[in-house]
C-alpha positions, 0 to 999 in steps of 0.5 A: 842056790843063794836064797836060804829056804825059810821054814815059816813059808814052807819053802822047798824049791823044785829043782828036778828038770824032768819033774818041771818039764812034766808039770809044764806039759800037764799044764799045757800053757798057751800064749793068751792064757790068763795065768797066775802062779802061786809061790814061784820061789826061785822060778822053776816053773816061772821060767818055762811058763813065762816063755809062753804066757805073756804076761804071767802073774805070780804071787810071792810072799817072800819080799827077797824072792819077789825082788829077785823075780822083779830084777830077773824079769825087768822087761815086764814078761811077768807081773809080781804080786807081792803078798799072801796068796790067801789074800789075793783076789783072782778076779783082779786079773780077769776071768778064765784064770788058770792057777798053777804052782807048788802050794806052800804046804802049811796053807794048802787047805785054806788055799784050796778052799779059796780057789773053790770060793773063786771057782766062777772065774777059773778055767782050771787049777794045776797045783802040787801038794803033799801026796796025803792031801791029794789022797784026801781030795780024790778019795771016794765015799767010804774010803778012810781018807774021805772027808770034808775036803773031799766033799767040798772040792769034789762038789766044785771041781772035776779032779784028777791026780796028774803025776807024783813028784818025789821028795828028791825033786826038791831042795831041800828035800821035804820029809813028805812025797808030793803030787800034782792035781788038776781041778776043773770047775764044774758047770753051773748046772752041776752045782745043785746045792740051793745054798752052798753055805748050808752044804758047807755047814752040813758037811763040817758038822757031819765030819766034826766027829768022824767016829759018831753016827749021823744021828749024833752029828746031824741029829740037831738038824734031822729027826728020825723021820727026816732020815727016813724021808731022805732014805739015809741010814742014821746009823751010818757015818759021814764017810759013807755019804756021797757028795750027792747025799750031802747036797740032798741033805742040805737042800732038804734042810733049806726046804724045811727051814732048818 
């Protein structure tokens, strides 16, 4: 490996061939897929994916790695988009987009919210994340890991953990374990929040002080009689509410104008 990993880009390169093969098998690429890889790095996933998907789009912020990819794939089998993945518009490459990649851990959460905002053009997402982030994403109501990330991503996607990837699969090895998740956008009929901005605001407010009760965190929006009408215990905490509960609260607020 001639490229020195850069800490500011959270660069830990996947090198284990069995892990690479397992991830590609989970993705199951097809020749006519519209696919974008986030953070291709040294091309561990790029190489096997580009043998099937033509062209494969890749988004790389490191200019040295972007130049290296352009040189290696000069024949046009991949399109290199040099820049910040947080600023990349997935709609620019069409619809029915498949997103894959080993997400830079320092921006993984904002990237996931970016995918959620663009879910209408996605077919699916297969990404590697810190295991603790994956546990937060898939956590059920009542679990200690359940939070804003869980609610907002579960509202937008059907989510499952696909496989675990040990630190030893990377060079240099990170000080965390990793896992790959699959996220498939929900059908429009499943997205029952009247206004998603209100849902997002409600969830953020409810989890802003995890140890406090809903009466404290949502009291400015809901009076005691509102909790009663919603059949929600004001003494409960945010982590006790399901995604459907948050949707009901958001829609109730919209109906009541608050």
